[in-house]
N, C-alpha and C positions, 0 to 999 in steps of 0.2 A: 282532443281527444278529451272526453270526458271521463268520467274516475274510473267507473266499471271499466273501461279498456283497457284504461291505463293500469291495473289492479293486472287483468288477465294479460298483458304484457310482460311485468314484474314476473306472474308465476311461471308463465311460458320460459320463457330466461332462465330462470331457476330451475326449470324440468331438465332444459337440454343441459346444461353447463353439468348437473348433477350425473344425467346419461352419459357422458361423453365421460365424466371423472370415471365411474363404474366400469363401464366398456375396456377403459384406459387399462384401467388395475386390472379386471381379469386376463384380458389378454396378454401383458405381464408375467403374469405368474404363470403363465402355463409353456411362454415361449423360451425353453429350454432345448437345444437340441442335442440327438441321441452324442452319447460319449461323453458329454460336457457335465458339469454340477453349476447348481443354483450358487451364486454368491450368496455368503453367511450376512445374515443383519436381521433388523427386527421384523415380527413375522406381521404384526398387525403396523395400520398408520401411527406413526409416534406423536407424542406430544413433546414440541420441543421447547424449549426454554424463549421468551421475550428476550435475553442478555445473555450475553456470555455462550454462545450454542456452539462454539469451536469446544469448551468444556465437556458439554454432554457427550458431543461429538469423538473427543478423546477418550473420555469413558467406555465407549461402545467398543474403541478400538480395543482396550484390554478384553474384552468379553469377545468378539468378533474375527478379530486379527488385524493384519496390515493391509488387506485387503476387502473391503463388506460394503453393503449396497443398503439404502435407504429408499423404500417410493413412498414419495409425498405428491399425496392426491394426481397420479398421473404422471407425475414425472419420476425417473430411477436418477437416482444421485449414487456417484461409486466415490469413496473415499479410500484414497492412499494413503496409509500412515507410515512408510518406512521409505528412509531414502533408495531402496534397494529398487522398492516396488514403483514408487514414482520415478526411479531415472529407467528402469527396464521399459516402462511405459510410454512417459513421457518425453523422455529421451531418445532411447533406443527405436522407438516406435512412433517417432514423433509424426509420421505422413500419418497415422492413424487419428493422434489426438491432438492436433494442434487448432480444431475448431474451437467457436466460440457458441455458447448459449445462446437464446434470444434473451435479451434482458428489457429492461422497463422502459427504455428510451423511447422517446418519440419516435426515432426513423429506428426502422432495422439496422442493429448495431452490427449484424453480421455481414452486410454490403454498403454500408454508410461511410463513406470518407472520411465524415462528422468525428468520428472515434475511432481515429487508427489501433489503437492496443485492443479493442474491443471487438476487432471484425474478424470474421472468418479466415482460414489460411486461403487466398487465392492471389491472384496475380496483382489487382490494387493493394491489398495488405503490404506486398513485397514493394510496391514502389513507395507506398509510404512508407513503411518501418525505413528502408533505406533512407529516405528524405531526414527522416526525424535522427538517424546515426549521423548523417553529416552535419545535420543543425548542431547536434551537441559538440561534437567534434569542433566544428570552426568556432568556438570562442570558448575552449577551455583557460586559455592564458584568461582572458578578461574575466572570467567566473572567478578563477584564484584571487584576482583584487576586488571583484564586488563581494566574496566572500568574507574578506579580511575586512575591508571595510563595515560590513553589516553586523560581523561580531562584536565590532566594538561596541556599534550600537546596540546592540542585545545587552552587552555587559555593565553600560550605564546605565538601560533600562532596571536588570535585573538589582544591581545595588541600589537603585533608588525606591525601587516598589519590589521586592522578590515574590508579593505574594500573587501578583499577576504573571507570574513566570510561565504559563501556559499561553496566554494570551501573545507575550512577548515571543516565544521560542517561535510560533506560528508565522507573526508578522513577520518576524527574522526570515525565516525560507520561502515566507509570500514574498518579500521585497525582492530576495537575491532571486526568483523566478520571474517577478515581472519587472527587474531589471535589467535580465539577459535575454529577455523575450522581447520586450518592447524599449528598453533605456527609460523605462517609468516608475517611477517611487512614489507616486504619490499616494498619500492615506488613503483615498477615494479607488484607486487602482488595486493596491492592496486588500482593503476589504472586500472588494467586489470579488479579486482571483482567491480569496477564503470562503466567500458567501458558494460561487459558482464550486470549488470544489466539494463543499459539504452537502451541495444539494444533489450534486452528481452521484456523490458517494451513498445517499441514500437510494436513489432511485436504481444502481446497483446492487446493492449489497440483497445478502439472501435475506438477513434480518431486516431491513429495512420497508420497502417499497412492498404493499400486497400483492402485486402482480408476481411480484420475486417467489414468494411463500407459496400463491396458488397460480403456479404459471397459467392453469387453465382458462383465467379471467381474460387472458390475451386473444383468447379463440371467440370472445364475445361474439355474436353475430353485429353485423354491421347496422342494421336496423334497431340496435339498439339505442336509444336516447341516451345522450353525454349526462345528462340528469341522475342517469345511474351509473354512474362509471366516474367518479370523480377523480380517480387519478389518472385519468386521461386528460381531465381539464386542466391538473396539477402540473401534468407535464406538458402539455401545451405549453406553458406560461413559461415554467422553466426552461423550456428549448427556446422560445423565445429571447427570455432575457439574455442567456448564453450566447446566441447569435447575435444580439445587439453590441454586446460588448465586447466579443472577440473580434467579429469585422469591425467595429468603432476603433481598438485600439492600432488595426491593423490601416486603416486610415489615415490614424493621426500619425502614424512612421510616414506615410506614404506623403503626407502633407508637410512634412518638414516639422510638424509640432512636437515629435517625440524625435528630436534628430543624436545621433551616435551608436556608437558597435550597440547591436543587439542580434539576435536570432530573425528578427521581421527586415531589419534593414540590410542584412546581409543579404537575405531571400530577395528583397527586392530588387537589387542591386545585381543580381546574378543574372547572367547573359543567360541562361538555360536551364529549368527547371521542370521536373515532368510533373507537373502539380499544378492545378488551377489555380486561380486567386483565392478563391473561399477554401479551398482544401487547405491552401497553404495558412492562410487565417486562421481555421481548426484544431491545424495537425501545431502551431505554435502557440495557441489558445490550450489546448489539451497537455501539451507536453510543460507548460509552465504549473497548471493546475497539479497535474502528478509530482513534477520538484518539488511542489510548494509540502502539499500535506502529505506526501512519501518520507520524503526528507525530516518532515516536523516531527514525526513517531520516535524514532531513536532518538533524538534531541530528548524529548522530553521524558523519556524512559532513563536516558543518561541521570538527568536529579534523580530518580528514584532511588538508582544503581550506588551512586555517591551518599547517599543518605543510609540506605540498609548498611553498605560494604565502604564505609573510610577507609579503610587500609588499602584499598584498589585506589583511591583518590590521591593518597600520598608516596605511592608505588609510582602513578603516572605523572605526578608533579616533579617527583626527586628524578625521573627521566628527562623531563621536559627542562627542567633547571638544567642539565647535564651536558643536553644540546644547543640548547639556546642562551645560557646567560643570562644577560641583561636584554635580550632583545627579545620582543616577542615572537611565538612561534609563526611560521607560514607551510604553506603543504607542500614545498620543497624539503621540508623537514621529514616529511611522510618515511621515509626507510627508515631513517635513524630513530625510529620511534615505535620501536615493538609492542611496548606495554601500552601506550594507546591505542596501538591498534587491536593489540588483544579486548581492551577495556570495550572499544567500539563494538566489535566483530562478538563477543560474548552478551553483549547489552541488545544487539540484532538478533541474537538466539534465544535468549532467556526470556524476551519479550518480544515476539517477531512482529513487527507493525501488519503483516499479513495473515493471522494466525489459522483462518479458513484455508488461503492460498486462494489461487485466481481461477475460478472453473476453464476447464477445456470442455471440449466434445468428443466424444467418439465417433467417427464418420462411418466405420463399418461394425458391424459382428467382430468381436476376437475373442480368441483363447488364451490366457493366464493361467499358468500352473493347474489344467483343470478345469478352469472355472469360466463359464461363459459370459463375457461383457457385451450387451445387446447395443447394436450400433443406436447412436442417438444419445446416450444417457449423457448425464453430466458429470464430467470427472472432477475431483478437487485433490488436490496434493495438501493435505490437512498438516500445516506448517507444524501448529503445536504440537503433534504429534512425531512428526519427524524430526521435530531439534529436542526431543526427549527419549530417543532412541536410545536405551542405557548401554549400548554394545559400542556404541559411537560416542556418546556421552555420558562415562560416569557421574552417578549422582546428577541428573538431570535436573533437579528443581533448583539447584544452588548456584548460584553466581559464579563462575568460578575461569577469570580471563587466563588462569596459569594453566587449564588445558589448551591453549594453542600455543603456550612458551615452553613446556615442558616434555620431553621425550618421551615422557612414560604416559603419555596420554595417547588415544588415536586421532587426535585433532592434529597432532603436532607435524609439522612440516616445515621444511628448511628451503630456502636461507629466510634468515628471521627478516632481511634485511627487505625482503619480499612478504612474505607470508607472516599473521596472518593480513588476508585481505578481505574489505570487506566484498568486494567484486567478486562475481561466482558464486554466492549466498543463494540455496535455494529457495530464499524467501524473492528473489531476482527473476523469478521463472524458470523453465526448463527447455530444451531443446529449442526449437525453432520459435517458441514463443517469451524466449529470454529477453528484459527489458533491456532496451538500447542505451539507459539514462544509469547505467552504473558508475561511470566516471563519473558524473553529475554529482550523483548521492556519496560519494567517496569522498570528491572533493569539499562539499558543504561538511559534512560532517566530521570529518578530520580536521578542518580548519575550524569550524566552530567551538569543536569539543576542544581542541587543546588549547585555544586561545581562554577560555574559558577556566581551564586547569591550571594554566601558566598564571593568570593574576587572579584567582578567585579561589578563597575558600567555601565550600559548599556545608553546610552545617545545620544539624537537627537543631528545631526550638524544644526549649524547657517548658512545660505548662507552669502559669505563673501561681496556680494554686498549689500543686502541688510537688513542681520543681522536678517532675518525672521526665525522661526526654518522649518525646513524642514521636514517633516512629511513622512512616507513611504505609498505608495499607500495603500489604504484598502482592495482592492482586485485584484491584481496582480500574476496570479499563471501559472505556466508550464502546458503545456498539459500532457496527458495520463493518465494511471490507477494511479498511485500514482503520488499526483501532490505537489510542493513545490513553494516556494515563489520567483519571480523573483528579479533578485537584485537591490538594493537602499542604499544610503548611511548613516551609523550612527556612531558612536565614541563608545570605551569602554574603562575603564580607573579602575586602581588599587583603591579600597574602601579605604583598609586601610595597609600602606607598610610593617608595623613591622608583623602583620599578613601573609602578603602574603610572605616575608623573611621566615619567620618559616615554611613555608608550603615549601617551596625551596629548604630547607637545605637536 
């Protein structure tokens, strides 16, 4: 192909894409059935920030209300900004709102069994999600043991190098996932699990891969050469590396190179599994990936809350001392520690791991409160807004674990032996799309956080020049669908050397 032909091909591709965008935009503007209202929202194509998109969306919720829409170059996005609206649509009308949009994965995530949580709601999805539920339930007792062991490893790393807390926390959660998935705690596998997680998060995040920002690019005609679609080339490379890794772990378990209790070992030993060999490898890999990165987010935010609200560290430690005495806590102490659970639950609310929520798709046209909701719209429960509904969470910007412990707050529930619980939080999804890994998250987060609180004191540092306390940024988080706080400096020390040494024996 000569230069002139290549230039004409580029120009023709651009014209086709622009024409489709314009036609779809004007078609959507006029598609409101009689007797219904168009959802409110920005009139023109809005400018979204490159970071912290959820803050801009929250700002719009104050202007447009608890449900509004945004048309972004041919795709209609609807944002649900209150618990009531999200529950009414994603929960009570889950038959309409349980779909998933097309994401920037190499295979169509809606029909591929390689990404079960990202699939459309169909028979294959139900088959896959039932497999994952059984998978995570089969090793709960073993997960408790692993979480305790890895908590102790994390504590030692924090004490020797507090500045590396982000890497330590992520490695801790990834090691737990790698061990429970394949009985593999090698550094190479832990590092690769984290890499696979971050690469996939970039691909599926609205503020990540360009084809999520401009979904129309996925309709680029097949005759357009790959040189003009670098996102496609990058995704092919990512998908191949992911496949090699997950199938390689499966083969190592099968060949007894990774012998011992694990999700993969249990599955290979099972007499009947309604999943193909490859589907199993991907289901285990995907579950390990999500378990590692999702659990790490509230753990890192926990360090932030303890620096900003040290009075709650003291209250939680007092409770653990009373319950556990000279022994280290375990998950079996869960029911006796409502204050620790309240700290974890409030951390999850105050700094949601998924502030934008997870995308659903409206399978057909619907009407809510007189508003027309077009079929095919991408529907998000905006967790940042839902968790700041002042009728449910008075003084929502404040970190207040007491809202789960004091009957004067709307969120208080009894018995305190069970409530507050991390399970059931809206961040785990709604209706038919609720996350099957809630037990996993609760076991890991409670075990790790309670052991840190019992054994250590988290402290802010002093500026060596001014002597003033160095406080972390109130809100400074990484991008993408699962967020984590950016780095700051704090210190951590042993609370009681005698008890600590007893635990270390």
